[in-house]
C-alpha positions as CSV (number, residue, x, y, z in Angstrom):
1,M,0.0,0.0,0.0
2,P,1.5,3.4,-1.0
3,N,2.2,5.7,1.8
4,D,3.3,9.3,1.0
5,L,4.6,9.9,4.5
6,I,6.9,6.8,4.4
7,D,8.0,7.6,0.9
8,A,8.9,11.2,1.9
9,G,10.7,9.9,4.9
10,L,12.7,7.3,2.9
11,A,13.6,10.0,0.4
12,A,14.9,12.2,3.2
13,L,16.9,9.3,4.6
14,A,18.5,8.6,1.2
15,F,19.3,12.3,0.6
16,A,20.8,12.8,4.1
17,R,22.9,9.6,3.8
18,Q,24.2,10.6,0.3
19,A,25.1,14.1,1.6
20,T,26.9,12.6,4.6
21,L,28.8,10.1,2.4
22,S,29.8,12.8,-0.1
23,I,31.4,14.8,2.7
24,I,33.2,11.8,4.1
25,D,34.4,10.7,0.6
26,A,36.0,14.2,0.2
27,L,37.8,13.9,3.5
28,P,41.3,12.5,3.4
29,E,41.5,9.2,5.3
30,D,44.2,10.5,7.5
31,K,41.8,13.2,8.8
32,I,39.0,10.8,9.8
33,L,40.0,11.0,13.4
34,H,40.7,14.7,13.5
35,Q,39.1,16.5,16.4
36,P,39.1,20.3,16.0
37,F,39.0,20.6,19.8
38,P,39.3,18.0,22.6
39,E,36.3,15.6,22.8
40,A,34.8,16.9,19.5
41,N,33.1,14.2,17.5
42,H,35.3,13.3,14.6
43,A,34.2,11.8,11.3
44,M,34.8,8.2,12.4
45,W,32.7,8.7,15.5
46,I,29.9,10.2,13.4
47,L,29.8,7.3,10.9
48,G,29.9,4.8,13.7
49,H,27.2,6.6,15.6
50,L,24.9,6.7,12.5
51,A,25.5,2.9,12.0
52,C,24.6,2.2,15.6
53,T,21.6,4.5,15.5
54,D,20.1,2.7,12.5
55,E,20.6,-0.6,14.2
56,F,19.1,0.7,17.5
57,F,16.0,1.9,15.6
58,M,15.6,-1.5,13.8
59,N,15.7,-3.3,17.1
60,K,13.1,-1.0,18.7
61,I,10.8,-0.8,15.6
62,D,11.0,-4.4,14.3
63,G,12.7,-6.4,17.1
64,R,15.7,-7.2,14.9
65,A,18.7,-8.6,16.6
66,F,21.7,-6.4,17.1
67,N,24.7,-7.0,14.8
68,K,27.4,-4.5,15.8
69,F,25.5,-2.3,18.3
70,E,26.4,-4.2,21.4
71,A,30.1,-4.2,20.5
72,W,30.2,-0.7,19.2
73,Q,27.9,1.3,21.5
74,G,30.8,2.1,23.9
75,K,32.7,3.6,21.0
76,F,30.0,5.3,19.1
77,F,26.7,5.6,21.0
78,M,25.3,7.9,23.7
79,N,27.8,8.9,26.4
80,S,30.8,7.6,24.4
81,K,33.9,9.8,24.2
82,P,35.6,10.1,20.8
83,T,39.4,9.6,20.8
84,A,42.0,10.3,18.2
85,N,43.5,6.8,18.6
86,A,42.8,4.6,15.6
87,A,43.3,1.5,17.7
88,D,40.1,2.4,19.6
89,Y,38.0,1.8,16.5
90,P,37.2,-0.7,13.8
91,T,38.6,0.0,10.4
92,L,37.0,2.8,8.3
93,A,36.1,0.1,5.7
94,E,34.2,-1.9,8.3
95,V,32.4,1.1,9.6
96,K,31.4,2.2,6.1
97,E,30.2,-1.3,5.2
98,T,28.2,-1.6,8.4
99,L,26.8,1.9,7.8
100,A,25.6,0.9,4.3
101,N,24.2,-2.5,5.4
102,N,22.3,-1.0,8.4
103,R,20.8,1.8,6.3
104,E,19.7,-0.7,3.7
105,S,18.1,-2.9,6.4
106,L,16.4,0.1,8.1
107,I,14.9,1.2,4.8
108,S,13.7,-2.4,4.2
109,C,12.2,-2.4,7.7
110,F,10.2,0.8,7.0
111,K,9.1,-0.4,3.6
112,N,7.7,-3.6,5.1
113,M,5.8,-2.0,7.9
114,D,2.0,-2.3,7.6
115,E,-0.3,0.7,8.0
116,A,-1.3,-0.3,11.6
117,K,2.3,-0.4,12.8
118,L,3.0,3.0,11.2
119,R,0.5,4.7,13.5
């Protein structure tokens, strides 16, 4: 059943993710952990946070099991403190892959929701 609100929301999710990725793709990889001031969120933290947030919402909305969230929440979720130490994080490739997979799954989750659950 078509739902204009869901379609608009999915378009907004796609636009926002593309905008985020275009900024990240323009950032030299050696700057991914740059913090302009102490405790500032760097690009790696932001990407990991977005990946965790998508997974968190899937769990709350659809009861989906966590994949990376439990291992990553201390690094990327609420109350975590970003560091400039690369050893504190998964690789950028792993974070980007998880980010893409989680967003694809979240979009699928929304597309498969019935009208009653949307209310």
